C-alpha positions, 0 to 999 in steps of 0.5 A: 935546723932544718937544712945541713950543708957541711962544704968541701975541704980545701984540704980534702981532710975528713972532718971530726965529729964529737960522738958518745956512745954508752948503752944507755943511748947515744948520742950525736951532735945534731940530736933531736935536730929537725934535720929536712935536707942533708947536704954531705961533701966531706968525709966524716968520722966519729968515736963508734964501738966496733966491738958493740957494732950487735948493739943497734947505735945511732948516726951522727945525726940521731933517730932522726924522724924528719931527714927527707934528702941526702946528697954526698959529695966527691969527698965522702968516701966511705959511709961509716956505721949507723951514718943515716940511720932511721933516715926517713930518706926514699930514694939514695944516690950512691955516687961511685966515688964512695968507696966502702958503706959499713955496718948500717950505714942505713939501718931501718930506715922505714921510706928508703924504697930506691937505693942507686950505685952509680959507675966507680972507677973501683969495686964497692966494699959493703959492710955486715953487722955479725951474728947467726944472720949476717945482715947488711948496711940496709937492715930493716929498709923495705928497698924495692928498686935497685939500681947497679952499676959497679961490683960490689964486694963484701969486707973482709970480715964479712967473706969470712962468715957469710954463708946459705942463712946470711940476708944478703946485701940487701938485707930482704926476710926469707920467709914473709910473703906479703913482703913487696915485689923489688925490681932490680937492675944490673948495668954493664960495670958489673962483672961478678955477681958475689956471693948470697949478694941476692940473698931475700930480695924478692925479685922477680926475672933478672937480667943478666947483663952479657958483662958477667962472668961470673955469678957466686955462690948462693948470688940468688939464695931463696929469692922464691919469687924469681921466675924468670932470667934472660941471659944477654948473649956473649957467646960464653955462660957465666962461670957458676961457682957451688955452694961447697957446704956438703950439708945443704950445698947448691949454686947461686939458684939454691931455692928460687923458683924458675918454675911456676909463679902458680905453685905454693912456695914450698912446692915450687922452690928447687 
């Protein structure tokens, strides 16, 4: 099987897939299939061990080294844990009809360089993997282009656990000088840049649209390459929310550069 299409449900109901999950190996219906192309225009539901979310599980399409193209249709509302883990896609468009992306949905998609969030009528909820260093759906996906035209909010569990050590929604390494440079594009539907949203993302400059009203704590935490920021004129400056962590407090730009990029990394943080 090289091409697979899930057509829309006439009653807009989800399709339930069988799924085997255990500590040794987990297998869906398409485990070891050589899928190249997936057209998904229907909600998928499959059994997943939510109580063992910190383990690395395969999604319903298995560990797939062939899957190059994924297209999402309007009936897809939720991307469940590991649904596209280890696919070989290079870019992904998230339509505005998707309401939630759960834990590790794009885990270890090692070729995924571009992600695009299209405008939606409601905020998009982002899940995470709990632990000492929380990680989002794109953990170990080497994103270099991030386009956001929609509010992104943390799931309730993610919001409760996040702190200054998180890797943010896009899970870029904090410490590696060899990380690729990242381009982030924000559009007018973004009103709030949420807590630690771009934490660790190695952008050099950022344009803040005039529609942005709030920049939350740690929004650009540890973006140590960030030396330039442009605020589109709107008559008022966005509200900046400081970190309430007493031991290592700071604002939205804690441990960013915002000065001379020629300095050594350890000399330029603010």
